C-alpha positions in Angstrom: 0.0 0.0 0.0 2.9 2.4 0.8 4.3 2.0 -2.7 0.9 2.6 -4.3 0.5 5.8 -2.3 3.9 7.0 -3.3 2.8 6.9 -7.0 -0.1 9.2 -6.4 -0.2 13.0 -6.8 0.4 14.8 -3.5 -3.3 15.5 -2.8 -4.5 12.0 -3.5 -1.6 10.6 -1.5 -2.7 12.5 1.5 -6.3 11.3 1.2 -5.2 7.7 0.7 -2.9 7.8 3.7 -5.7 9.4 5.8 -8.0 6.5 4.8 -5.4 3.9 5.6 -4.7 5.5 9.0 -8.4 5.7 9.9 -8.7 2.0 9.1 -5.8 1.1 11.4 -7.3 3.0 14.2 -10.6 1.0 13.9 -12.9 3.9 13.3 -16.6 3.6 13.4 -17.0 3.9 9.6 -17.1 0.8 7.4 -13.8 -0.3 5.9 -13.1 1.6 2.7 -10.1 -0.5 1.5 -10.2 -4.2 1.0 -6.9 -6.0 0.8 -7.0 -9.0 -1.6 -4.6 -11.8 -1.9 -2.0 -11.4 -4.7 -3.1 -12.7 -8.0 -0.1 -13.6 -10.1 -2.0 -13.2 -13.4 -3.0 -9.6 -12.6 -0.7 -6.7 -13.4 -1.1 -3.0 -12.3 -1.0 -0.6 -15.2 0.0 2.9 -13.9 0.2 6.0 -16.1 3.3 8.0 -15.6 
């Protein structure tokens, strides 16, 4: 997750990190990010 956040523009990175931190603290809101097991056939395509 850290690597993905580093690839985002600054504003989106801050929002993503805030969501991750809220999830770690066990906030009352439902979980926004679902961590899935690695699928070796799937590749991320990121625009640069």
